[in-house]
C-alpha positions in Angstrom: 66.2 103.4 119.4 65.3 99.8 118.9 67.1 97.7 116.3 64.8 96.2 113.7 65.8 93.0 112.1 64.4 92.3 108.6 64.1 88.7 107.8 63.8 87.7 104.2 62.2 84.3 103.6 65.0 82.1 102.1 64.1 80.3 98.9 66.2 77.1 99.0 67.0 74.6 101.7 70.6 75.8 101.7 69.5 79.4 102.2 67.2 78.4 105.0 70.0 76.5 106.7 72.4 79.5 106.3 69.8 81.8 107.7 69.1 79.5 110.6 72.8 79.2 111.4 73.3 83.0 111.2 70.4 83.6 113.6 71.8 81.0 116.0 75.2 82.7 115.9 73.7 86.1 116.5 71.7 84.9 119.5 74.8 83.1 120.9 77.1 86.1 120.6 74.5 88.4 122.2 73.9 85.9 125.1 77.6 85.4 125.7 78.4 89.1 125.6 75.5 90.0 127.8 76.6 87.3 130.3 80.2 88.5 130.3 79.1 92.2 130.8 76.9 91.1 133.8 79.4 88.7 135.3 82.3 91.2 135.3 80.2 94.3 135.9 81.6 95.9 132.7 78.6 98.2 132.2 76.6 99.8 135.0 73.3 101.7 135.1 73.8 105.2 133.6 77.1 104.4 131.9 78.0 105.9 128.5 79.9 103.4 126.5 82.4 104.5 123.8 82.4 101.9 121.1 85.7 102.2 119.1 85.0 101.3 115.5 88.2 100.1 113.7 86.4 99.3 110.5 86.7 95.5 111.1 83.8 93.2 111.4 84.5 92.6 115.1 83.9 96.2 116.1 80.7 96.4 114.0 79.6 93.2 115.6 80.3 94.6 119.1 78.3 97.8 118.2 75.3 95.6 117.0 75.5 93.5 120.2 75.5 96.6 122.4 72.7 98.2 120.6 70.6 95.0 121.0 71.6 94.6 124.7 70.8 98.3 125.4 67.2 97.7 124.5 66.9 94.4 126.4 69.2 95.0 129.5 67.7 95.6 132.9 70.0 98.7 133.1 70.1 101.9 131.1 73.2 102.9 129.2 74.1 105.0 126.3 76.4 104.3 123.3 78.8 106.7 121.5 80.6 105.4 118.4 84.2 106.7 117.8 86.4 106.1 114.8 89.9 107.4 114.0 89.9 108.2 110.3 93.3 107.2 108.9 92.7 109.0 105.6 92.9 105.8 103.5 93.2 106.9 99.8 90.0 106.2 97.9 88.0 105.3 101.0 84.6 107.1 100.9 84.4 109.2 104.0 80.6 109.3 104.1 80.1 105.6 104.6 80.6 105.3 108.3 78.7 108.6 109.3 75.8 107.5 107.1 75.7 104.1 108.7 75.8 105.4 112.2 73.2 108.1 111.5 70.8 105.3 110.1 71.4 103.4 113.3 70.7 106.5 115.4 74.0 106.2 117.3 75.8 109.4 118.2 79.3 109.3 116.9 82.6 111.2 116.6 85.2 110.7 113.9 88.6 111.9 114.7 91.5 112.0 112.3 94.9 110.3 112.3 97.9 111.2 110.2 99.0 107.6 110.2 98.2 106.9 106.6 99.8 110.2 105.3 102.9 109.3 107.4 103.0 105.8 105.9 102.6 107.1 102.3 105.6 109.4 102.7 107.9 106.5 103.6 109.9 104.7 101.1 108.0 101.9 99.3 110.3 99.3 100.6 109.9 100.4 104.2 107.7 98.0 106.2 106.9 98.5 109.9 107.9 95.9 112.4 105.1 94.6 114.6 106.5 96.7 117.4 106.4 99.9 115.3 102.9 99.1 114.2 101.8 98.6 117.8 103.3 102.0 118.6 101.3 103.6 115.8 98.1 102.0 117.0 98.8 103.0 120.6 99.3 106.7 119.5 95.9 106.4 117.9 94.5 104.9 121.1 95.9 107.8 123.1 93.7 110.1 120.9 90.7 108.3 122.3 91.3 109.6 125.8 90.2 113.2 125.0 87.3 111.9 123.0 86.2 109.8 126.0 86.3 112.9 128.2 84.5 115.2 125.6 81.7 112.7 125.4 81.6 112.0 129.1 82.0 108.2 128.5 82.5 106.0 131.5 83.4 102.9 129.6 85.6 102.3 126.5 84.8 99.1 124.5 87.5 96.5 124.5 87.9 96.3 120.7 91.2 97.9 119.8 91.5 100.7 117.2 93.7 99.4 114.4 
């Protein structure tokens, strides 16, 4: 599937400048990511890349870059998006699946009990950075079976928060 960019004609000089700068940044990120992937042999022909979506803008940017590169790269590779749903109270569960479906990206959403564990703790209890890292790592370990079940040969470098 090819990514389609919709460009809206900006009305003011400020909007034209912001649009120009945003397009420049997009092109630069795509060029630098493509160069790094080629220079370090991160993705090879026939690879299936697991893109781990944490919910942050960096993982969405990586997904966008890889979708663009997939259609312009001299090699063929597939993308599978993966997310560990932390069961945040009030977060609409349909948002991510709807977005990935619109993009035409196969996806898998696993679940993590991290938020339910956090909510059962005392309100005054805050995790140290080491404990938070352990919680993130336990989530990352859940990606290993997902990687195998989707036959992925590459896991994206964006960490799952």
